[in-house]
N, C-alpha and C positions, 0 to 999 in steps of 0.2 A: 462535379458529378459525385454521386453517392456510391461509386462502384469500387471502393477500395477499403482495405484495412492496413494497418502498419504492424509489422512483427519485428520487435527489437529495433525499432527506428527506421525500418525499410518498408516503403509502401509497396503493396502487392502488385500494382500496375507496372513497377519496374521489372517484374518477372513475367509480365503479360497475363497476370491473374486478375480477373475482374469479378466483382461481387454482384451477383444477381439479387440476393436477398440478405439484408443485414440482420443480425440477431436482434430480437425485440428487447427493449429496456425491461429488465427483470429484477424484481425484488427478491433478495436471498431469503431463505427460510431460517427463522431462529432455531437454534439448536436447543431442543426441549425434550423432556420426558413426560409422557402422559400416563397417569396411573388411574385405573378404575378402582374406586373405593366402594366396597359393598355397602348398599343402603344409601348411597349418595348419587344423585343425578349427575350426569356428565362425567368429567374426569378431573383429576388434580394435575395441574401443569407445574412442572419444575424446570426452570431455566438453568442452563449450565453456567451462565454468568452474564454480566452486562455486555451488550454488544458482541455476542458470540453467535455467529451465523455459519451456515453450511456453504460450501463452494457453489459456484454457478457453472452450468454447462452452457456456453454460448456458441452458436453454430453460424458460420458464414457459408452461404451457398454460392459457389464460384464456377467460372469457366476459364479456360486459358486460350491465349491467341495461338501459341505454337507448341504442339506436343513435343517437339525436339528439345524443349527446355525443361522437360519433366525432371531429368536428373539433378539439375541445379535447383529446381524448386524443392525437390525432396531434401537436399542438403540444407536449404534455408528453413523450411517448415518442420522443425523438430526441436525437441528439448523444451526448456523453459525460458521465460523472459517477460516482456511487456507487450500488450496488444492494445491498439487504439482502433476503434471502429468509426467509420465516417458519419454514422448517425449519433455519435456522442464524442465530438471533438473536444479538445481542451483538456484531456485527461486520458488515463490508461488503467488497465487491469494488470495485475500480476497473474501470469497464466502459464499453462503447459499445453502443447499440442498432444492430444491423447488418442486420436483415432488413426486407423490405417486408411490412408486416402486411396480410393479406388481408381487409380490412374489407368489400370489395365483396360477399363471400358473405353477410355479415350483412345488408347493405342490400337484398339480393334476397329478403327475406322469411324469413330464418333468424336471428331475433334471438338465439337461444340457441346458435348454432353456435360451436364453440370455435375459437380462433386461437392461434398461437404468437408469443411475443415472445422473440427470441434476443438474449442479451447476450454479447458477446465480452469476457471478463474477463481481466484480468491474473492470473497464476497464484496469487497469494497472497490469503488472507482476512485482513483487518486487524481487530484488536480495537478496539471503539468505546470512547469515553469514558475513555481512559487519560490521567490527569493528567500534565502536565509535571513533571519533577523539578528543583527549584531547589536548587543547592548553594552554600552560602556558606562560604568558608574562614574559619578563625579569624583574628581581627584581628592584623595584623602578620606572618602566616604567608606564606612564599614557596613552600610546597609542601604537598601533601596528596593524599588519595585517597578514593574511595568505591567501594562495590560495588553493582552493579545486577543484578537477577535477571530474565533473559528467560524468561517462561513459555511462549513459543512453541516450535515445533519446527523453526524455520529462523532463520538470522541476520537481525536487523533492520537497517534503514538509518536510524540516528537523525539528528535535526537538533540540533546542539549549538551554542548561542550562548555565546561566551566574552566576558566583559566584564573589561577590565583595561588595563594600560599596559605599554609596553616590549616586551621579548621574552618570549614565553610558549611553553612546550613542553607539549603535551597528549599523553598516552599512553593509548590505549584498547586494553586487552589487549596485543597485540604491535604495534599500529599507532602510529607516532610522527608527530605533526603539530606543525609549528613555525609560530608566528605572529610576525610581525615588525612593529616600529614601531606598536604598538597604542596607541590613545588613545580608547577607547570600546569598542564591541563588534564582533565578527566572528561571523557565523553560518557554521558548517561544515555544509553540507546534503548528506548522503550520498545522498539520493534524486535530487536534481538534479545531483550531482557538481559543485557550485559553492560558492565562498565569497563572502559578500557582507555588506554592512551597509546595511540598508534596500534601496534600489534601486541602490546603488553596488557594482560588482564589487570583490572583495578577493582575487581569485585570485593577484595578484602579492604579497600579504602572507602567503600560505600555502604551505608546502612539505610534502610527504608525501602518503600515500594517504588517501582518505576512509574513516573507521572504520566498522566494523559491530559489533553486539553479538550474540555467539553465544548459542545456547540455554544456559540455566543461568546461573551467575554470571560477570559480567565486571567488571573493575576499570578505573576511570577515575582517572588520576592526573595531576598537573600540577606544574610549577615556574614561578615568575615571579610578578609582581604581579597576581594574579587577584582581582577583586572578587567575582564570582560566576559560576556556570555554570548554564545552563538546558538541560535535555535533554528533547526530544520523542522518546520511544523508538520509536514506530511498531512495536509488537509485531505479528507476523504469523505465519500458519500455512499449512501446505499443506492 
């Protein structure tokens, strides 16, 4: 049935919450500035950047089986996390519950009265259960490359962990990342825009921009003493 959503991995029906109406599939709005130029028809559009979109507000209209469970439902439906909707399985949004849920109307003797749960979602839908790609260069090799295919319709922000020694250069499509004085692993986290090893910052060991993987085929190449690479691709869609 299409009567559920999952919040932080827990299906709503486990709390007796059933969805009457799923949020429609919605395209996020590009973040842009429109400037009217005197003497020119229309307006001048200035984009804030590539793949920069506004948040989505997605609403699930629900009912509950048992009003006595409202306190535990309130404890569950709060804060931030991930949400999966039954009409878009196989992935999730990063979201926050942002509305005051009007349970008082249910408590006044309307146990089947519907209520809305509003999720403020980041603009991208992320594919679930995508395995990491582990790349092991040939023994004794100091260079190599692999190709990865991004099935999404927007560039992904991968998390790449490089294990090796010395000076290593990583090239992801046209983005060059240089890592210095390596003796172990450094994680290049394009989501957080940080380089680290465990809990230790490695920003001073990295130079260059944080890479992305464009839709379609991307090439990851390297030079230096690389033991192996691990790529968490974070495929995402509009």
